[in-house]
VMD Tcl script that draws the C-alpha trace (Angstrom):
set ca {
  {75.30 128.91 81.43}
  {75.08 128.46 85.25}
  {78.23 129.26 87.18}
  {79.30 127.65 90.44}
  {81.40 129.85 92.73}
  {82.52 127.95 95.83}
  {84.49 129.52 98.69}
  {86.19 127.08 101.06}
  {85.98 129.42 104.03}
  {87.90 127.13 106.35}
  {90.97 127.66 104.11}
  {90.65 131.45 103.85}
  {93.56 133.22 105.60}
  {93.41 137.00 104.90}
  {96.51 137.76 106.96}
  {98.53 135.07 105.22}
  {97.75 136.43 101.74}
  {98.54 140.06 102.60}
  {95.09 141.40 103.47}
  {92.51 140.05 100.98}
  {94.64 139.60 97.86}
  {91.66 138.24 95.91}
  {89.54 141.35 96.55}
  {92.34 143.59 95.28}
  {92.99 141.51 92.14}
  {89.41 140.77 91.02}
  {88.81 142.66 87.71}
  {85.09 143.06 88.48}
  {85.95 144.68 91.82}
  {88.38 147.01 90.06}
  {85.47 148.21 87.92}
  {83.76 149.35 91.11}
  {81.42 146.36 91.60}
  {81.31 144.02 94.61}
  {82.07 140.59 93.17}
  {84.45 139.38 95.92}
  {83.78 140.99 99.28}
  {84.55 140.50 102.96}
  {81.95 138.73 105.06}
  {81.63 140.99 108.10}
  {80.43 138.12 110.29}
  {83.31 135.68 109.67}
  {86.03 137.92 108.26}
  {86.35 135.50 105.31}
  {85.63 136.32 101.66}
  {82.46 135.66 99.67}
  {81.69 135.72 95.94}
  {78.60 136.96 94.11}
  {78.13 134.23 91.45}
  {75.97 136.56 89.34}
  {78.74 139.16 89.05}
  {81.56 136.64 88.68}
  {82.84 136.47 85.08}
  {84.78 133.21 85.61}
  {88.19 134.77 84.90}
  {89.88 132.37 87.39}
  {92.30 135.06 88.65}
  {91.25 134.49 92.27}
  {91.56 130.71 91.76}
  {95.11 131.00 90.41}
  {96.42 133.72 92.74}
  {94.96 132.57 96.08}
  {97.81 130.85 97.97}
  {95.38 128.77 100.06}
  {93.24 127.25 97.27}
  {90.10 128.89 98.66}
  {88.15 129.29 95.40}
  {86.57 126.85 92.99}
  {84.76 128.47 90.04}
  {83.39 126.57 87.06}
  {80.59 126.57 84.51}
  {78.07 123.74 84.16}
  {76.47 122.80 80.83}
  {72.87 124.03 80.56}
  {71.54 120.60 79.64}
  {73.24 118.89 82.57}
  {71.66 120.66 85.51}
  {69.94 123.92 86.28}
  {68.68 124.20 89.84}
  {70.43 122.25 92.63}
  {68.30 119.99 94.79}
  {70.22 121.35 97.78}
  {72.98 123.83 98.52}
  {74.84 124.91 101.64}
  {74.80 128.70 101.31}
  {75.50 130.94 98.32}
  {79.17 129.94 98.08}
  {78.75 126.44 99.54}
  {78.44 122.92 98.18}
  {75.64 122.22 95.69}
  {74.02 118.84 94.99}
  {72.28 118.24 91.66}
  {69.78 115.34 91.49}
  {69.39 112.30 93.75}
  {69.79 108.53 93.57}
  {66.53 106.62 93.23}
  {65.51 103.78 95.57}
  {64.17 100.75 93.67}
  {61.92 98.26 95.44}
  {63.29 94.73 95.31}
  {66.83 95.99 94.54}
  {69.96 96.98 96.44}
  {71.14 100.25 94.87}
  {74.74 101.34 95.44}
  {76.15 104.88 95.47}
  {79.76 105.31 94.38}
  {81.88 108.45 94.36}
  {84.63 110.48 96.00}
  {84.46 111.78 99.54}
  {83.02 115.28 99.88}
  {80.94 115.00 96.72}
  {77.44 114.74 98.19}
  {76.76 111.03 98.74}
  {75.88 111.41 102.42}
  {73.86 114.57 101.71}
  {71.85 112.68 99.07}
  {70.95 109.76 101.29}
  {70.15 112.08 104.20}
  {67.66 113.89 101.96}
  {66.10 110.57 100.97}
  {66.18 109.50 104.62}
  {64.31 112.63 105.72}
  {67.20 114.00 107.83}
  {67.83 116.94 105.49}
  {64.99 118.88 103.87}
  {66.12 120.09 100.42}
  {66.13 123.83 99.72}
  {66.23 123.74 95.88}
  {69.12 126.19 95.82}
  {67.54 128.81 98.10}
  {68.27 129.85 101.67}
  {65.23 128.08 103.17}
  {63.59 124.65 103.13}
  {61.48 123.99 100.03}
  {57.79 123.21 100.33}
  {56.96 119.58 99.67}
  {54.90 120.43 96.59}
  {57.90 122.30 95.15}
  {60.05 119.20 95.63}
  {57.45 117.08 93.83}
  {57.35 119.62 91.00}
  {61.17 119.58 90.81}
  {61.13 115.80 90.20}
  {58.00 115.75 88.06}
  {57.90 112.78 85.69}
  {60.73 110.86 87.39}
  {60.97 107.89 89.74}
  {61.99 110.33 92.47}
  {58.60 112.05 92.18}
  {56.83 108.79 92.97}
  {59.18 108.18 95.88}
  {58.54 111.61 97.45}
  {54.80 111.19 96.90}
  {55.02 107.99 98.94}
  {56.96 109.89 101.62}
  {54.29 112.59 101.65}
  {51.55 109.98 102.02}
  {53.45 108.29 104.91}
  {53.89 105.12 102.89}
  {57.69 105.13 103.32}
  {59.29 104.18 106.63}
  {63.05 104.62 106.69}
  {65.78 102.90 108.73}
  {69.17 104.63 108.46}
  {72.68 103.48 109.46}
  {74.96 106.52 109.77}
  {78.57 106.68 108.64}
  {80.14 107.59 112.01}
  {79.43 104.51 114.10}
  {82.04 105.58 116.67}
  {79.51 108.14 117.93}
  {77.40 105.23 119.23}
  {80.00 104.53 121.91}
  {79.80 108.15 123.08}
  {76.01 108.45 123.16}
  {74.49 104.99 123.72}
  {74.04 103.76 127.28}
  {73.71 100.12 128.30}
  {74.66 96.69 127.00}
  {74.52 95.66 123.35}
  {71.63 93.32 124.12}
  {69.54 96.01 125.81}
  {70.15 98.48 122.98}
  {69.17 95.98 120.29}
  {66.09 94.83 122.22}
  {64.78 98.41 122.19}
  {64.78 98.55 118.36}
  {63.81 94.93 117.63}
  {60.55 95.66 115.85}
  {60.81 92.48 113.74}
  {61.44 90.16 116.70}
  {64.49 88.76 114.89}
  {67.16 89.62 117.45}
  {68.63 86.11 117.78}
  {68.71 85.59 114.02}
  {70.51 88.88 113.24}
  {72.90 88.49 116.19}
  {74.04 85.14 114.80}
  {74.26 86.38 111.19}
  {76.47 89.29 112.26}
  {78.46 87.25 114.83}
  {77.51 89.44 117.81}
  {76.72 86.67 120.32}
  {80.00 87.17 122.23}
  {79.46 90.91 122.80}
  {75.77 90.97 123.80}
  {76.58 91.55 127.46}
  {79.28 94.16 126.77}
  {78.63 97.83 127.40}
  {78.40 99.82 124.14}
  {81.13 102.20 125.32}
  {83.70 99.34 125.39}
  {83.19 98.07 121.84}
  {85.81 98.13 119.09}
  {85.18 99.86 115.76}
  {84.22 96.60 114.04}
  {81.86 95.62 116.85}
  {80.21 99.06 116.77}
  {79.75 98.75 113.02}
  {78.01 95.39 113.31}
  {75.81 96.62 116.19}
  {74.78 99.64 114.10}
  {73.91 97.39 111.15}
  {71.93 95.06 113.42}
  {69.99 97.99 114.91}
  {69.17 99.24 111.40}
  {68.06 95.83 110.12}
  {65.90 95.04 113.17}
  {63.61 98.03 112.57}
  {60.51 97.61 110.41}
  {61.00 99.74 107.30}
  {60.55 99.66 103.56}
  {63.64 101.76 102.81}
  {66.93 100.78 104.43}
  {69.89 103.13 104.00}
  {73.48 102.14 104.87}
  {76.28 104.72 104.83}
  {79.64 102.87 104.56}
  {78.60 99.63 106.32}
  {81.92 97.75 106.02}
  {84.41 100.14 107.69}
  {86.47 98.34 110.38}
  {85.25 94.90 109.21}
  {87.37 92.01 107.95}
  {86.49 90.14 104.75}
  {84.40 87.46 106.48}
  {82.42 90.07 108.37}
  {81.96 92.08 105.16}
  {80.52 89.06 103.38}
  {78.15 88.44 106.31}
  {76.97 92.05 105.93}
  {76.53 91.52 102.16}
  {74.19 88.60 102.84}
  {72.21 90.44 105.52}
  {71.73 93.54 103.34}
  {70.85 91.60 100.18}
  {68.17 89.68 102.09}
  {66.44 92.98 102.93}
  {65.55 93.73 99.31}
  {62.04 92.43 98.57}
  {59.25 93.61 96.24}
  {58.05 95.81 99.14}
  {61.46 97.00 100.33}
  {64.26 99.13 98.80}
  {67.89 99.37 99.96}
  {70.48 102.12 99.37}
  {74.18 101.61 100.17}
  {77.17 103.98 100.08}
  {80.36 101.90 99.90}
  {84.03 102.35 98.86}
  {85.14 98.69 98.79}
  {84.50 97.86 95.13}
  {84.63 94.10 95.64}
  {81.92 94.32 98.30}
  {79.90 96.89 96.33}
  {80.01 94.55 93.33}
  {78.78 91.59 95.40}
  {76.14 93.55 97.32}
  {74.29 95.68 94.76}
  {72.08 95.21 91.71}
  {72.36 98.79 90.39}
  {74.63 101.73 91.16}
  {74.59 105.50 90.80}
  {77.91 107.27 90.26}
  {78.24 110.65 91.95}
  {80.72 112.93 90.17}
  {81.71 116.59 90.33}
  {84.24 118.43 92.47}
  {85.02 117.64 96.10}
  {83.55 120.29 98.38}
  {82.06 122.19 95.42}
  {79.30 120.28 93.65}
  {78.00 116.78 93.05}
  {75.91 115.29 90.24}
  {74.19 111.89 90.51}
  {74.28 109.75 87.36}
  {71.46 107.64 86.01}
  {71.32 104.12 87.54}
  {73.12 101.34 85.71}
  {73.99 97.70 86.20}
  {76.65 97.32 88.88}
  {79.40 95.75 86.76}
  {79.10 98.36 83.99}
  {78.84 101.19 86.51}
  {82.00 100.21 88.39}
  {83.94 99.78 85.14}
  {82.80 103.20 83.92}
  {83.77 104.70 87.27}
  {87.27 103.23 86.94}
  {87.45 104.50 83.35}
  {86.34 108.00 84.45}
  {83.72 108.15 81.69}
  {79.91 107.89 81.83}
  {78.73 106.60 78.48}
  {75.01 107.36 78.85}
  {75.68 110.98 79.86}
  {78.67 111.27 77.47}
  {80.50 112.80 80.42}
  {84.20 112.44 81.29}
  {84.55 113.23 85.00}
  {88.19 112.20 85.48}
  {91.14 112.71 83.15}
  {92.86 109.43 84.01}
  {91.71 105.83 84.22}
  {92.22 103.58 87.23}
  {93.83 100.49 85.69}
  {94.46 96.99 86.97}
  {96.97 94.70 85.34}
  {97.33 90.94 85.21}
  {100.73 89.86 86.45}
  {102.90 86.93 85.43}
  {104.19 84.76 88.30}
  {106.79 86.81 90.12}
  {110.42 85.78 89.85}
  {112.32 85.28 93.09}
  {113.73 88.66 94.08}
  {117.47 88.97 94.63}
  {117.09 92.03 96.87}
  {118.70 91.60 100.31}
  {116.59 91.18 103.44}
  {116.15 94.31 105.57}
  {114.56 92.66 108.61}
  {113.62 89.20 109.78}
  {111.87 87.42 112.66}
  {112.09 83.91 114.07}
  {110.14 81.94 116.67}
  {108.02 84.83 117.92}
  {105.46 84.05 120.61}
  {103.29 86.49 122.53}
  {100.80 85.33 125.16}
  {98.00 87.50 126.52}
  {95.40 86.37 129.05}
  {93.26 84.64 126.39}
  {95.08 85.20 123.08}
  {98.33 83.69 121.75}
  {100.29 84.87 118.71}
  {102.95 82.85 116.88}
  {105.20 83.83 113.97}
  {107.67 81.12 113.03}
  {110.08 82.66 110.54}
  {110.07 85.31 107.84}
  {111.79 88.33 106.36}
  {111.16 91.43 104.26}
  {113.39 92.63 101.44}
  {114.44 95.99 100.10}
  {112.12 97.62 97.60}
  {108.95 95.56 98.23}
  {105.43 96.05 99.56}
  {104.17 93.18 101.72}
  {100.41 92.96 102.25}
  {99.13 91.42 105.50}
  {95.73 89.68 105.42}
  {93.63 87.98 108.07}
  {90.48 88.21 110.15}
  {90.00 90.76 112.92}
  {91.28 89.67 116.33}
  {93.84 87.25 114.91}
  {97.07 89.09 115.78}
  {97.95 91.28 112.79}
  {98.16 94.49 114.83}
  {100.00 92.69 117.65}
  {102.57 91.43 115.14}
  {102.92 94.95 113.74}
  {103.53 96.38 117.21}
  {106.19 93.76 117.89}
  {108.00 94.60 114.64}
  {107.70 98.30 115.46}
  {109.16 97.71 118.96}
  {105.94 99.00 120.56}
  {105.42 95.57 122.22}
  {107.99 92.92 123.09}
  {107.54 89.22 122.30}
  {107.71 86.67 125.12}
  {110.13 84.60 123.06}
  {111.73 84.83 119.63}
  {114.10 86.99 117.65}
  {113.56 90.28 115.82}
  {116.07 92.80 114.51}
  {116.31 95.29 117.37}
  {118.50 97.71 115.36}
  {115.96 98.09 112.56}
  {114.16 101.46 112.71}
  {110.42 101.13 112.02}
  {108.01 103.94 111.10}
  {104.56 102.80 112.28}
  {101.09 104.14 111.53}
  {98.67 102.60 114.03}
  {95.14 101.42 113.25}
  {93.41 103.97 115.46}
  {94.51 107.60 115.06}
  {94.65 110.39 117.66}
  {91.83 112.72 116.66}
  {91.97 114.82 119.87}
  {95.39 116.44 119.39}
  {95.59 120.23 118.96}
  {98.94 119.94 117.13}
  {99.10 121.71 113.77}
  {99.26 119.52 110.67}
  {102.29 121.45 109.38}
  {104.18 120.52 112.57}
  {103.44 116.83 112.16}
  {104.35 116.95 108.46}
  {107.70 118.74 108.80}
  {109.57 115.73 107.37}
  {107.05 115.35 104.55}
  {107.74 118.77 103.03}
  {110.75 117.29 101.20}
  {108.33 114.91 99.42}
  {106.12 117.56 97.86}
  {105.65 115.62 94.62}
  {105.28 112.18 96.23}
  {103.11 113.01 99.27}
  {101.93 116.60 99.79}
  {100.52 117.19 96.31}
  {98.97 113.78 95.45}
  {97.41 113.40 98.93}
  {96.08 117.00 98.73}
  {97.62 117.98 102.08}
  {98.54 121.63 101.42}
  {95.06 122.96 102.38}
  {95.27 121.09 105.70}
  {98.65 122.42 106.87}
  {97.27 125.26 109.00}
  {94.60 123.11 110.66}
  {94.81 121.34 113.99}
  {94.58 117.54 113.97}
  {91.33 117.64 115.95}
  {89.73 119.71 113.18}
  {90.25 117.05 110.50}
  {87.72 114.59 109.13}
  {88.47 110.86 109.30}
  {89.75 110.78 105.72}
  {91.88 113.91 106.16}
  {93.43 112.55 109.36}
  {94.19 109.24 107.64}
  {96.00 110.96 104.75}
  {98.02 113.11 107.16}
  {99.00 110.06 109.24}
  {100.06 108.11 106.13}
  {102.21 111.00 104.89}
  {103.77 111.60 108.32}
  {104.72 107.90 108.56}
  {106.10 107.55 105.03}
  {108.16 110.75 105.41}
  {110.13 109.47 108.41}
  {113.70 108.26 108.11}
  {113.33 104.52 108.80}
  {114.38 101.08 107.61}
  {110.82 99.68 107.41}
  {107.41 101.37 107.05}
  {104.39 99.70 108.61}
  {100.84 100.93 107.90}
  {97.86 99.48 109.79}
  {94.58 99.84 107.82}
  {95.55 102.87 105.69}
  {92.43 102.58 103.50}
  {89.99 103.35 106.36}
  {87.88 106.48 105.64}
  {89.37 106.86 102.14}
  {87.35 106.73 98.94}
  {88.28 104.56 95.94}
  {90.38 107.22 94.22}
  {92.21 108.16 97.41}
  {93.04 104.49 98.01}
  {94.59 104.22 94.56}
  {96.52 107.48 95.11}
  {97.85 106.17 98.44}
  {98.84 102.91 96.71}
  {100.77 104.83 94.08}
  {102.48 107.01 96.71}
  {103.54 103.94 98.69}
  {104.95 102.18 95.63}
  {106.78 105.29 94.36}
  {108.46 105.91 97.71}
  {109.34 102.21 98.00}
  {111.14 102.38 94.66}
  {112.69 105.80 95.37}
  {114.26 104.82 98.69}
  {114.55 101.04 98.33}
  {112.82 100.50 101.70}
  {110.14 97.85 102.36}
  {106.58 98.71 103.36}
  {104.22 96.37 105.25}
  {100.48 97.10 104.89}
  {97.64 95.61 106.95}
  {94.23 96.05 105.30}
  {90.90 94.35 104.55}
  {90.17 95.88 101.12}
  {91.30 93.07 98.82}
  {91.17 95.23 95.70}
  {93.46 97.77 97.40}
  {95.82 94.98 98.48}
  {95.79 93.41 95.01}
  {96.71 96.77 93.48}
  {99.50 97.44 95.99}
  {101.24 94.25 97.16}
  {104.31 92.42 95.86}
  {104.11 89.62 98.45}
  {101.47 88.54 100.97}
  {101.49 87.43 104.62}
  {98.47 85.45 105.84}
  {97.31 85.21 109.46}
  {95.38 82.06 110.33}
  {93.86 80.69 113.53}
  {90.85 81.44 115.73}
  {89.98 85.12 116.39}
  {90.50 86.22 120.01}
  {92.18 82.88 120.86}
  {95.10 82.06 118.60}
  {96.83 83.59 115.58}
  {99.69 82.31 113.42}
  {101.64 84.37 110.88}
  {102.37 82.56 107.60}
  {104.74 83.80 104.92}
  {105.46 86.20 103.27}
  {104.43 84.28 100.14}
  {104.62 85.16 96.47}
  {101.52 87.17 95.56}
  {99.54 84.37 93.90}
  {100.48 81.77 96.53}
  {99.60 84.15 99.37}
  {96.22 85.10 97.93}
  {95.42 81.43 97.24}
  {96.30 80.58 100.85}
  {94.16 83.40 102.22}
  {91.15 82.64 99.99}
  {91.37 78.93 100.84}
  {91.00 79.83 104.52}
  {87.78 81.76 103.89}
  {86.53 79.42 101.08}
  {86.29 82.09 98.36}
  {87.47 82.43 94.76}
  {88.21 85.51 92.64}
  {88.24 86.11 88.91}
  {89.41 89.06 86.82}
  {86.85 91.29 85.11}
  {87.15 90.92 81.33}
  {87.00 94.66 80.75}
  {88.85 96.31 83.64}
  {90.98 93.44 85.03}
  {89.79 94.29 88.56}
  {89.33 91.36 90.98}
  {85.72 90.18 91.31}
  {84.26 87.77 93.82}
  {82.73 84.56 92.43}
  {79.36 83.55 93.83}
  {79.57 80.54 96.12}
  {79.10 77.25 94.24}
  {78.86 78.99 90.85}
  {80.46 77.29 87.85}
  {83.58 79.49 88.06}
  {83.79 79.02 91.82}
  {83.73 75.22 91.46}
  {86.22 75.24 88.57}
  {88.72 77.44 90.37}
  {88.47 75.48 93.61}
  {88.99 72.28 91.64}
  {92.12 73.66 89.95}
  {93.52 75.14 93.17}
  {93.67 78.59 91.57}
  {91.38 80.66 93.77}
  {93.06 83.89 92.70}
  {94.36 84.95 89.30}
  {97.39 87.21 89.38}
}
mol new
graphics top color blue
foreach p $ca { graphics top sphere $p radius 0.5 }
foreach p [lrange $ca 0 end-1] q [lrange $ca 1 end] { graphics top cylinder $p $q radius 0.2 }
display resetview
């Protein structure tokens, strides 16, 4: 039975554990063999997987959670398609592009999704579990008899041209020089610049320098650049980050139109509503974060998402998560009798071109209020006014109310230690530190964290503060599906524990459905005028929001998760006719 022995070297702290505790405790070492040893180059430990007996002593005793050791069933996987060093991450199998289909890839962060699509995209050459790149013929032999073999044969014969949209679109602003128009003209192999610019609503930023763009604008420019290239395999790594629901649906239409009998599309995405609407098939990637990843067989999107939420793959007879992610239908909420904690009245804020208005509203004890609306319509401005970061031109807010505020964009340049920032959070070990998996990050600097790690730290630091109101701006950014549900649970538990309200701005409607008690809706014209409506009861608020963007949602019969109805379908027409665009 193959054994995986992973060492998370970035967590290894020999001084902190009393000088290589694991080496001293390992029973194989005590027999005189070198199972766990010191790497002379890095000073960290390494494990010989052939000598390791899987006793788990190092796993249990290490205070920094450095080790992950497990056995894999013989019939599941033998040789990895790629691994990062002897004690590094291992990827078993790959998703398969299908011509004429959009194929989705769903799984946790750190489980090999980006590695898989980079192998398919030609940016990583697989090593088949060795310390050097594998010969192409060995790769073909590895996949003999599968769809992947035919794909790599086409790559070998230069019959596959790939266009790839990377995950980190913010790097475009640091590396690209020139205006948006000039950058897109350089890659416009299809001569469809005007068409794609209009489909992705980029007309207003064509003359802007790439270095001045917002996250959402950079995302749409990156998608446009990918689509404008001539290719027969298009790969999109998290194409909806930073985008509002309208922009996400525009991206769905653009990506779906790429799939033809001569063209295949692969998409990594964490927004389940968008993944459901965008893809025909999905692969689920399961395993252990930072340790190993296994790609499932393809299956129809609806069934695949429901099996992912259930944590059980029926075809493989494999349970990859102990708990299910459940959604519940809710009866119409009764009017709460909890007292108001904060209120606002007659707020107006005028910028050079944009005006925000918020007539009247309040938040109560012990509730989560979701805030929905397009980008550029004033949600963040409203949040900053409530948090006393900005002052309104006119209107009333409760000046004495203390607000803990997590901004939309996080400081990723700070050298401050995570443990310093999370001093207040240590009292919430069970509610924040453990569920958000923050203990391994405590000795790191903030500028050493990934986007998802930084987001979890910022959420915990905000929720741990002593405040009257907690305000989180786009907390789901960079988080995978499971992390979003964990954050939702943490927010709701702390709301109930302390009786304090939480306001959440986000674009993931499934996340907001799972989390919110009431809903605020921002309407108006992006970049010109925004008006805050509500808070409404959940069903009324979602109906108001969906009316503004002309959409309807139903509940999945099996999982109860919200699903988008196709425009002008029978259900879409029926729900619009009844006025019930959203079912609570």
